[in-house]
mmCIF file of the N, C-alpha and C atoms, coordinates in Angstrom:
data_MODEL
# 
_entry.id   MODEL 
# 
loop_
_atom_site.group_PDB 
_atom_site.id 
_atom_site.type_symbol 
_atom_site.label_atom_id 
_atom_site.label_alt_id 
_atom_site.label_comp_id 
_atom_site.label_asym_id 
_atom_site.label_entity_id 
_atom_site.label_seq_id 
_atom_site.pdbx_PDB_ins_code 
_atom_site.Cartn_x 
_atom_site.Cartn_y 
_atom_site.Cartn_z 
_atom_site.occupancy 
_atom_site.B_iso_or_equiv 
_atom_site.pdbx_formal_charge 
_atom_site.auth_seq_id 
_atom_site.auth_comp_id 
_atom_site.auth_asym_id 
_atom_site.auth_atom_id 
_atom_site.pdbx_PDB_model_num 
ATOM 1   N N  . MET A 1 1  ? 0.872   -1.615 0.563  1.00 0.00 ? 1  MET A N  1 
ATOM 2   C CA . MET A 1 1  ? 0.192   0.129  -0.159 1.00 0.00 ? 1  MET A CA 1 
ATOM 3   C C  . MET A 1 1  ? 1.209   1.158  0.007  1.00 0.00 ? 1  MET A C  1 
ATOM 4   N N  . ASP A 1 2  ? 0.415   1.962  -1.107 1.00 0.00 ? 2  ASP A N  1 
ATOM 5   C CA . ASP A 1 2  ? 1.161   3.401  -0.817 1.00 0.00 ? 2  ASP A CA 1 
ATOM 6   C C  . ASP A 1 2  ? 1.143   4.614  0.317  1.00 0.00 ? 2  ASP A C  1 
ATOM 7   N N  . ASN A 1 3  ? 2.020   4.643  1.046  1.00 0.00 ? 3  ASN A N  1 
ATOM 8   C CA . ASN A 1 3  ? 1.284   5.627  2.225  1.00 0.00 ? 3  ASN A CA 1 
ATOM 9   C C  . ASN A 1 3  ? 1.347   7.118  1.912  1.00 0.00 ? 3  ASN A C  1 
ATOM 10  N N  . THR A 1 4  ? 1.845   7.376  1.153  1.00 0.00 ? 4  THR A N  1 
ATOM 11  C CA . THR A 1 4  ? 2.128   8.616  0.224  1.00 0.00 ? 4  THR A CA 1 
ATOM 12  C C  . THR A 1 4  ? 0.893   9.945  1.001  1.00 0.00 ? 4  THR A C  1 
ATOM 13  N N  . ALA A 1 5  ? -0.139  9.746  0.207  1.00 0.00 ? 5  ALA A N  1 
ATOM 14  C CA . ALA A 1 5  ? -1.497  10.077 0.711  1.00 0.00 ? 5  ALA A CA 1 
ATOM 15  C C  . ALA A 1 5  ? -1.568  10.381 2.139  1.00 0.00 ? 5  ALA A C  1 
ATOM 16  N N  . LEU A 1 6  ? -1.272  9.193  3.018  1.00 0.00 ? 6  LEU A N  1 
ATOM 17  C CA . LEU A 1 6  ? -1.303  9.812  4.672  1.00 0.00 ? 6  LEU A CA 1 
ATOM 18  C C  . LEU A 1 6  ? -0.562  10.832 5.065  1.00 0.00 ? 6  LEU A C  1 
ATOM 19  N N  . ILE A 1 7  ? 0.690   10.220 4.350  1.00 0.00 ? 7  ILE A N  1 
ATOM 20  C CA . ILE A 1 7  ? 2.471   11.458 5.040  1.00 0.00 ? 7  ILE A CA 1 
ATOM 21  C C  . ILE A 1 7  ? 1.539   12.463 4.679  1.00 0.00 ? 7  ILE A C  1 
ATOM 22  N N  . SER A 1 8  ? 1.218   12.929 2.999  1.00 0.00 ? 8  SER A N  1 
ATOM 23  C CA . SER A 1 8  ? 0.981   13.897 2.829  1.00 0.00 ? 8  SER A CA 1 
ATOM 24  C C  . SER A 1 8  ? -0.404  14.327 3.587  1.00 0.00 ? 8  SER A C  1 
ATOM 25  N N  . LEU A 1 9  ? -1.712  14.144 4.341  1.00 0.00 ? 9  LEU A N  1 
ATOM 26  C CA . LEU A 1 9  ? -2.499  14.548 4.911  1.00 0.00 ? 9  LEU A CA 1 
ATOM 27  C C  . LEU A 1 9  ? -2.159  14.686 6.167  1.00 0.00 ? 9  LEU A C  1 
ATOM 28  N N  . ALA A 1 10 ? -1.008  14.326 6.906  1.00 0.00 ? 10 ALA A N  1 
ATOM 29  C CA . ALA A 1 10 ? -0.593  14.280 8.250  1.00 0.00 ? 10 ALA A CA 1 
ATOM 30  C C  . ALA A 1 10 ? 0.106   15.763 7.893  1.00 0.00 ? 10 ALA A C  1 
ATOM 31  N N  . LEU A 1 11 ? 1.042   16.210 6.928  1.00 0.00 ? 11 LEU A N  1 
ATOM 32  C CA . LEU A 1 11 ? 1.974   17.661 6.597  1.00 0.00 ? 11 LEU A CA 1 
ATOM 33  C C  . LEU A 1 11 ? 0.856   18.787 6.486  1.00 0.00 ? 11 LEU A C  1 
ATOM 34  N N  . ILE A 1 12 ? -0.334  18.315 5.695  1.00 0.00 ? 12 ILE A N  1 
ATOM 35  C CA . ILE A 1 12 ? -0.661  19.752 5.588  1.00 0.00 ? 12 ILE A CA 1 
ATOM 36  C C  . ILE A 1 12 ? -1.913  20.149 6.288  1.00 0.00 ? 12 ILE A C  1 
ATOM 37  N N  . ILE A 1 13 ? -2.551  19.200 7.182  1.00 0.00 ? 13 ILE A N  1 
ATOM 38  C CA . ILE A 1 13 ? -3.748  19.209 7.494  1.00 0.00 ? 13 ILE A CA 1 
ATOM 39  C C  . ILE A 1 13 ? -3.445  20.192 9.101  1.00 0.00 ? 13 ILE A C  1 
ATOM 40  N N  . PRO A 1 14 ? -2.614  19.576 9.862  1.00 0.00 ? 14 PRO A N  1 
ATOM 41  C CA . PRO A 1 14 ? -1.642  20.115 10.652 1.00 0.00 ? 14 PRO A CA 1 
ATOM 42  C C  . PRO A 1 14 ? -1.624  21.800 10.362 1.00 0.00 ? 14 PRO A C  1 
ATOM 43  N N  . SER A 1 15 ? -0.833  22.337 8.986  1.00 0.00 ? 15 SER A N  1 
ATOM 44  C CA . SER A 1 15 ? -0.065  23.340 8.475  1.00 0.00 ? 15 SER A CA 1 
ATOM 45  C C  . SER A 1 15 ? -1.805  24.637 8.485  1.00 0.00 ? 15 SER A C  1 
ATOM 46  N N  . GLN A 1 16 ? -2.628  23.693 7.936  1.00 0.00 ? 16 GLN A N  1 
ATOM 47  C CA . GLN A 1 16 ? -3.774  24.471 7.217  1.00 0.00 ? 16 GLN A CA 1 
ATOM 48  C C  . GLN A 1 16 ? -4.646  24.949 8.671  1.00 0.00 ? 16 GLN A C  1 
ATOM 49  N N  . LEU A 1 17 ? -4.667  23.836 10.158 1.00 0.00 ? 17 LEU A N  1 
ATOM 50  C CA . LEU A 1 17 ? -5.042  24.127 10.961 1.00 0.00 ? 17 LEU A CA 1 
ATOM 51  C C  . LEU A 1 17 ? -4.238  25.728 11.606 1.00 0.00 ? 17 LEU A C  1 
ATOM 52  N N  . ALA A 1 18 ? -3.151  25.654 11.062 1.00 0.00 ? 18 ALA A N  1 
ATOM 53  C CA . ALA A 1 18 ? -2.414  26.669 12.608 1.00 0.00 ? 18 ALA A CA 1 
ATOM 54  C C  . ALA A 1 18 ? -3.233  28.037 11.803 1.00 0.00 ? 18 ALA A C  1 
ATOM 55  N N  . GLU A 1 19 ? -3.424  28.232 10.459 1.00 0.00 ? 19 GLU A N  1 
ATOM 56  C CA . GLU A 1 19 ? -3.291  29.887 10.047 1.00 0.00 ? 19 GLU A CA 1 
ATOM 57  C C  . GLU A 1 19 ? -4.709  30.150 10.262 1.00 0.00 ? 19 GLU A C  1 
ATOM 58  N N  . SER A 1 20 ? -4.819  31.176 10.451 1.00 0.00 ? 20 SER A N  1 
ATOM 59  C CA . SER A 1 20 ? -6.048  31.978 10.552 1.00 0.00 ? 20 SER A CA 1 
ATOM 60  C C  . SER A 1 20 ? -7.179  32.129 9.813  1.00 0.00 ? 20 SER A C  1 
ATOM 61  N N  . GLN A 1 21 ? -8.370  32.295 9.509  1.00 0.00 ? 21 GLN A N  1 
ATOM 62  C CA . GLN A 1 21 ? -9.285  31.706 8.638  1.00 0.00 ? 21 GLN A CA 1 
ATOM 63  C C  . GLN A 1 21 ? -10.354 32.588 8.642  1.00 0.00 ? 21 GLN A C  1 
ATOM 64  N N  . SER A 1 22 ? -10.639 33.722 8.134  1.00 0.00 ? 22 SER A N  1 
ATOM 65  C CA . SER A 1 22 ? -11.619 34.968 7.922  1.00 0.00 ? 22 SER A CA 1 
ATOM 66  C C  . SER A 1 22 ? -12.834 34.485 7.439  1.00 0.00 ? 22 SER A C  1 
ATOM 67  N N  . ALA A 1 23 ? -13.612 35.117 7.672  1.00 0.00 ? 23 ALA A N  1 
ATOM 68  C CA . ALA A 1 23 ? -15.038 34.893 6.719  1.00 0.00 ? 23 ALA A CA 1 
ATOM 69  C C  . ALA A 1 23 ? -15.130 35.706 5.503  1.00 0.00 ? 23 ALA A C  1 
ATOM 70  N N  . LEU A 1 24 ? -14.049 37.017 5.807  1.00 0.00 ? 24 LEU A N  1 
ATOM 71  C CA . LEU A 1 24 ? -14.070 37.596 4.796  1.00 0.00 ? 24 LEU A CA 1 
ATOM 72  C C  . LEU A 1 24 ? -12.886 37.492 3.848  1.00 0.00 ? 24 LEU A C  1 
ATOM 73  N N  . PRO A 1 25 ? -12.422 37.991 2.314  1.00 0.00 ? 25 PRO A N  1 
ATOM 74  C CA . PRO A 1 25 ? -11.516 37.521 1.665  1.00 0.00 ? 25 PRO A CA 1 
ATOM 75  C C  . PRO A 1 25 ? -10.443 38.721 2.791  1.00 0.00 ? 25 PRO A C  1 
ATOM 76  N N  . SER A 1 26 ? -11.365 40.004 2.673  1.00 0.00 ? 26 SER A N  1 
ATOM 77  C CA . SER A 1 26 ? -10.454 41.370 3.074  1.00 0.00 ? 26 SER A CA 1 
ATOM 78  C C  . SER A 1 26 ? -10.668 41.215 4.315  1.00 0.00 ? 26 SER A C  1 
ATOM 79  N N  . ALA A 1 27 ? -11.163 40.430 5.093  1.00 0.00 ? 27 ALA A N  1 
ATOM 80  C CA . ALA A 1 27 ? -11.583 41.035 6.624  1.00 0.00 ? 27 ALA A CA 1 
ATOM 81  C C  . ALA A 1 27 ? -9.887  40.945 7.581  1.00 0.00 ? 27 ALA A C  1 
ATOM 82  N N  . PRO A 1 28 ? -9.714  42.185 8.894  1.00 0.00 ? 28 PRO A N  1 
ATOM 83  C CA . PRO A 1 28 ? -8.491  42.163 8.753  1.00 0.00 ? 28 PRO A CA 1 
ATOM 84  C C  . PRO A 1 28 ? -8.413  40.992 10.054 1.00 0.00 ? 28 PRO A C  1 
ATOM 85  N N  . VAL A 1 29 ? -6.879  41.083 10.204 1.00 0.00 ? 29 VAL A N  1 
ATOM 86  C CA . VAL A 1 29 ? -6.454  39.559 10.934 1.00 0.00 ? 29 VAL A CA 1 
ATOM 87  C C  . VAL A 1 29 ? -6.050  40.186 12.094 1.00 0.00 ? 29 VAL A C  1 
ATOM 88  N N  . VAL A 1 30 ? -6.708  39.702 13.123 1.00 0.00 ? 30 VAL A N  1 
ATOM 89  C CA . VAL A 1 30 ? -6.470  40.526 15.122 1.00 0.00 ? 30 VAL A CA 1 
ATOM 90  C C  . VAL A 1 30 ? -5.386  39.277 15.598 1.00 0.00 ? 30 VAL A C  1 
ATOM 91  N N  . ASP A 1 31 ? -4.493  39.937 15.713 1.00 0.00 ? 31 ASP A N  1 
ATOM 92  C CA . ASP A 1 31 ? -3.048  39.238 16.343 1.00 0.00 ? 31 ASP A CA 1 
ATOM 93  C C  . ASP A 1 31 ? -4.411  38.535 17.677 1.00 0.00 ? 31 ASP A C  1 
ATOM 94  N N  . ASP A 1 32 ? -3.666  37.371 18.558 1.00 0.00 ? 32 ASP A N  1 
ATOM 95  C CA . ASP A 1 32 ? -4.219  36.682 19.446 1.00 0.00 ? 32 ASP A CA 1 
ATOM 96  C C  . ASP A 1 32 ? -3.720  37.635 20.692 1.00 0.00 ? 32 ASP A C  1 
ATOM 97  N N  . GLY A 1 33 ? -2.503  38.159 20.973 1.00 0.00 ? 33 GLY A N  1 
ATOM 98  C CA . GLY A 1 33 ? -1.864  39.024 22.240 1.00 0.00 ? 33 GLY A CA 1 
ATOM 99  C C  . GLY A 1 33 ? -0.738  37.899 22.244 1.00 0.00 ? 33 GLY A C  1 
ATOM 100 N N  . GLY A 1 34 ? -0.596  37.611 21.285 1.00 0.00 ? 34 GLY A N  1 
ATOM 101 C CA . GLY A 1 34 ? 0.888   36.626 22.385 1.00 0.00 ? 34 GLY A CA 1 
ATOM 102 C C  . GLY A 1 34 ? 0.515   35.755 23.199 1.00 0.00 ? 34 GLY A C  1 
ATOM 103 N N  . ALA A 1 35 ? 1.233   34.838 23.185 1.00 0.00 ? 35 ALA A N  1 
ATOM 104 C CA . ALA A 1 35 ? 1.272   33.066 24.070 1.00 0.00 ? 35 ALA A CA 1 
ATOM 105 C C  . ALA A 1 35 ? 1.212   34.178 25.510 1.00 0.00 ? 35 ALA A C  1 
ATOM 106 N N  . GLY A 1 36 ? 2.176   34.913 26.352 1.00 0.00 ? 36 GLY A N  1 
ATOM 107 C CA . GLY A 1 36 ? 2.393   35.842 27.257 1.00 0.00 ? 36 GLY A CA 1 
ATOM 108 C C  . GLY A 1 36 ? 3.877   34.661 27.828 1.00 0.00 ? 36 GLY A C  1 
ATOM 109 N N  . HIS A 1 37 ? 3.573   34.066 28.699 1.00 0.00 ? 37 HIS A N  1 
ATOM 110 C CA . HIS A 1 37 ? 4.554   33.500 29.028 1.00 0.00 ? 37 HIS A CA 1 
ATOM 111 C C  . HIS A 1 37 ? 4.455   31.645 29.206 1.00 0.00 ? 37 HIS A C  1 
ATOM 112 N N  . PRO A 1 38 ? 4.657   30.899 27.801 1.00 0.00 ? 38 PRO A N  1 
ATOM 113 C CA . PRO A 1 38 ? 4.201   29.852 28.127 1.00 0.00 ? 38 PRO A CA 1 
ATOM 114 C C  . PRO A 1 38 ? 5.206   28.587 28.955 1.00 0.00 ? 38 PRO A C  1 
ATOM 115 N N  . ALA A 1 39 ? 6.660   28.793 29.293 1.00 0.00 ? 39 ALA A N  1 
ATOM 116 C CA . ALA A 1 39 ? 7.044   27.708 30.017 1.00 0.00 ? 39 ALA A CA 1 
ATOM 117 C C  . ALA A 1 39 ? 6.718   28.159 31.042 1.00 0.00 ? 39 ALA A C  1 
ATOM 118 N N  . ARG A 1 40 ? 5.831   29.491 32.030 1.00 0.00 ? 40 ARG A N  1 
ATOM 119 C CA . ARG A 1 40 ? 5.177   29.490 33.372 1.00 0.00 ? 40 ARG A CA 1 
ATOM 120 C C  . ARG A 1 40 ? 4.095   28.923 32.983 1.00 0.00 ? 40 ARG A C  1 
ATOM 121 N N  . ALA A 1 41 ? 3.183   28.977 32.317 1.00 0.00 ? 41 ALA A N  1 
ATOM 122 C CA . ALA A 1 41 ? 2.393   27.983 31.647 1.00 0.00 ? 41 ALA A CA 1 
ATOM 123 C C  . ALA A 1 41 ? 2.223   26.665 31.928 1.00 0.00 ? 41 ALA A C  1 
ATOM 124 N N  . ALA A 1 42 ? 3.096   26.434 31.422 1.00 0.00 ? 42 ALA A N  1 
ATOM 125 C CA . ALA A 1 42 ? 3.296   25.014 31.363 1.00 0.00 ? 42 ALA A CA 1 
ATOM 126 C C  . ALA A 1 42 ? 4.213   24.517 33.173 1.00 0.00 ? 42 ALA A C  1 
ATOM 127 N N  . LEU A 1 43 ? 4.689   25.110 32.995 1.00 0.00 ? 43 LEU A N  1 
ATOM 128 C CA . LEU A 1 43 ? 5.116   24.716 34.800 1.00 0.00 ? 43 LEU A CA 1 
ATOM 129 C C  . LEU A 1 43 ? 4.055   24.846 35.601 1.00 0.00 ? 43 LEU A C  1 
ATOM 130 N N  . VAL A 1 44 ? 2.904   25.637 35.375 1.00 0.00 ? 44 VAL A N  1 
ATOM 131 C CA . VAL A 1 44 ? 1.822   25.247 36.810 1.00 0.00 ? 44 VAL A CA 1 
ATOM 132 C C  . VAL A 1 44 ? 0.938   24.553 35.800 1.00 0.00 ? 44 VAL A C  1 
ATOM 133 N N  . ARG A 1 45 ? 0.847   24.067 34.885 1.00 0.00 ? 45 ARG A N  1 
ATOM 134 C CA . ARG A 1 45 ? -0.016  22.710 34.247 1.00 0.00 ? 45 ARG A CA 1 
ATOM 135 C C  . ARG A 1 45 ? 0.507   21.592 34.960 1.00 0.00 ? 45 ARG A C  1 
ATOM 136 N N  . ALA A 1 46 ? 1.729   21.920 34.938 1.00 0.00 ? 46 ALA A N  1 
ATOM 137 C CA . ALA A 1 46 ? 3.319   20.709 35.185 1.00 0.00 ? 46 ALA A CA 1 
ATOM 138 C C  . ALA A 1 46 ? 2.274   20.306 36.925 1.00 0.00 ? 46 ALA A C  1 
ATOM 139 N N  . ARG A 1 47 ? 2.560   21.295 37.419 1.00 0.00 ? 47 ARG A N  1 
ATOM 140 C CA . ARG A 1 47 ? 2.689   21.281 38.920 1.00 0.00 ? 47 ARG A CA 1 
ATOM 141 C C  . ARG A 1 47 ? 0.692   20.806 39.303 1.00 0.00 ? 47 ARG A C  1 
ATOM 142 N N  . LEU A 1 48 ? 0.250   21.391 38.763 1.00 0.00 ? 48 LEU A N  1 
ATOM 143 C CA . LEU A 1 48 ? -1.368  20.862 38.972 1.00 0.00 ? 48 LEU A CA 1 
ATOM 144 C C  . LEU A 1 48 ? -1.597  19.565 38.727 1.00 0.00 ? 48 LEU A C  1 
ATOM 145 N N  . ALA A 1 49 ? -0.731  18.845 37.377 1.00 0.00 ? 49 ALA A N  1 
ATOM 146 C CA . ALA A 1 49 ? -1.244  17.570 36.831 1.00 0.00 ? 49 ALA A CA 1 
ATOM 147 C C  . ALA A 1 49 ? -0.285  16.642 38.409 1.00 0.00 ? 49 ALA A C  1 
ATOM 148 N N  . THR A 1 50 ? 0.612   17.229 38.876 1.00 0.00 ? 50 THR A N  1 
ATOM 149 C CA . THR A 1 50 ? 1.420   16.681 39.852 1.00 0.00 ? 50 THR A CA 1 
ATOM 150 C C  . THR A 1 50 ? 0.124   16.175 41.357 1.00 0.00 ? 50 THR A C  1 
ATOM 151 N N  . THR A 1 51 ? 0.179   17.730 41.501 1.00 0.00 ? 51 THR A N  1 
ATOM 152 C CA . THR A 1 51 ? -0.994  17.903 42.866 1.00 0.00 ? 51 THR A CA 1 
ATOM 153 C C  . THR A 1 51 ? -2.065  16.830 42.556 1.00 0.00 ? 51 THR A C  1 
ATOM 154 N N  . LEU A 1 52 ? -3.112  17.212 41.113 1.00 0.00 ? 52 LEU A N  1 
ATOM 155 C CA . LEU A 1 52 ? -4.148  16.358 41.478 1.00 0.00 ? 52 LEU A CA 1 
ATOM 156 C C  . LEU A 1 52 ? -3.817  14.257 40.752 1.00 0.00 ? 52 LEU A C  1 
ATOM 157 N N  . HIS A 1 53 ? -2.817  14.099 40.604 1.00 0.00 ? 53 HIS A N  1 
ATOM 158 C CA . HIS A 1 53 ? -2.630  12.769 40.720 1.00 0.00 ? 53 HIS A CA 1 
ATOM 159 C C  . HIS A 1 53 ? -2.448  12.788 41.676 1.00 0.00 ? 53 HIS A C  1 
ATOM 160 N N  . ARG A 1 54 ? -0.968  13.091 42.902 1.00 0.00 ? 54 ARG A N  1 
ATOM 161 C CA . ARG A 1 54 ? -1.476  12.507 44.386 1.00 0.00 ? 54 ARG A CA 1 
ATOM 162 C C  . ARG A 1 54 ? -1.927  12.615 45.131 1.00 0.00 ? 54 ARG A C  1 
ATOM 163 N N  . LEU A 1 55 ? -3.458  13.578 44.585 1.00 0.00 ? 55 LEU A N  1 
ATOM 164 C CA . LEU A 1 55 ? -4.736  13.415 45.444 1.00 0.00 ? 55 LEU A CA 1 
ATOM 165 C C  . LEU A 1 55 ? -5.376  12.142 44.793 1.00 0.00 ? 55 LEU A C  1 
ATOM 166 N N  . ALA A 1 56 ? -5.881  12.268 43.989 1.00 0.00 ? 56 ALA A N  1 
ATOM 167 C CA . ALA A 1 56 ? -6.319  10.873 43.474 1.00 0.00 ? 56 ALA A CA 1 
ATOM 168 C C  . ALA A 1 56 ? -5.699  9.607  43.643 1.00 0.00 ? 56 ALA A C  1 
ATOM 169 N N  . TRP A 1 57 ? -4.193  9.604  44.300 1.00 0.00 ? 57 TRP A N  1 
ATOM 170 C CA . TRP A 1 57 ? -3.615  8.464  44.846 1.00 0.00 ? 57 TRP A CA 1 
ATOM 171 C C  . TRP A 1 57 ? -3.810  8.687  45.651 1.00 0.00 ? 57 TRP A C  1 
ATOM 172 N N  . ALA A 1 58 ? -4.122  9.428  46.660 1.00 0.00 ? 58 ALA A N  1 
ATOM 173 C CA . ALA A 1 58 ? -4.259  9.670  48.151 1.00 0.00 ? 58 ALA A CA 1 
ATOM 174 C C  . ALA A 1 58 ? -6.023  8.548  48.435 1.00 0.00 ? 58 ALA A C  1 
ATOM 175 N N  . ILE A 1 59 ? -6.915  8.962  47.692 1.00 0.00 ? 59 ILE A N  1 
ATOM 176 C CA . ILE A 1 59 ? -8.070  8.799  47.988 1.00 0.00 ? 59 ILE A CA 1 
ATOM 177 C C  . ILE A 1 59 ? -8.512  7.400  47.229 1.00 0.00 ? 59 ILE A C  1 
ATOM 178 N N  . GLU A 1 60 ? -7.618  6.945  46.869 1.00 0.00 ? 60 GLU A N  1 
ATOM 179 C CA . GLU A 1 60 ? -8.260  5.751  46.020 1.00 0.00 ? 60 GLU A CA 1 
ATOM 180 C C  . GLU A 1 60 ? -8.427  4.241  47.100 1.00 0.00 ? 60 GLU A C  1 
ATOM 181 N N  . PRO A 1 61 ? -9.341  3.852  46.978 1.00 0.00 ? 61 PRO A N  1 
ATOM 182 C CA . PRO A 1 61 ? -8.850  2.474  47.617 1.00 0.00 ? 61 PRO A CA 1 
ATOM 183 C C  . PRO A 1 61 ? -8.014  1.827  47.407 1.00 0.00 ? 61 PRO A C  1 
ATOM 184 N N  . LYS A 1 62 ? -7.665  1.308  48.865 1.00 0.00 ? 62 LYS A N  1 
ATOM 185 C CA . LYS A 1 62 ? -6.317  0.099  48.995 1.00 0.00 ? 62 LYS A CA 1 
ATOM 186 C C  . LYS A 1 62 ? -6.570  -0.947 48.247 1.00 0.00 ? 62 LYS A C  1 
ATOM 187 N N  . GLU A 1 63 ? -5.399  -1.580 47.869 1.00 0.00 ? 63 GLU A N  1 
ATOM 188 C CA . GLU A 1 63 ? -6.347  -3.181 47.794 1.00 0.00 ? 63 GLU A CA 1 
ATOM 189 C C  . GLU A 1 63 ? -5.910  -4.636 49.047 1.00 0.00 ? 63 GLU A C  1 
ATOM 190 N N  . GLY A 1 64 ? -7.154  -5.011 49.273 1.00 0.00 ? 64 GLY A N  1 
ATOM 191 C CA . GLY A 1 64 ? -7.619  -5.723 49.923 1.00 0.00 ? 64 GLY A CA 1 
ATOM 192 C C  . GLY A 1 64 ? -9.117  -5.274 50.399 1.00 0.00 ? 64 GLY A C  1 
ATOM 193 N N  . PHE A 1 65 ? -9.222  -3.746 49.674 1.00 0.00 ? 65 PHE A N  1 
ATOM 194 C CA . PHE A 1 65 ? -10.651 -3.823 50.628 1.00 0.00 ? 65 PHE A CA 1 
ATOM 195 C C  . PHE A 1 65 ? -11.729 -4.769 50.027 1.00 0.00 ? 65 PHE A C  1 
# 
């Protein structure tokens, strides 16, 4: 089987989704304001995920119940 079509779709679809689309061809494109502090946001998400995992492990039933 030729996988060229699948590879091309895998390369084309993400690039199409990354571009902004407007309703009208002459509509202005508004910047989303930047990403802010992506490293800080990732750190906060990681710490939150760790906390939630530890909480879930603490309240899960022990084996033998």
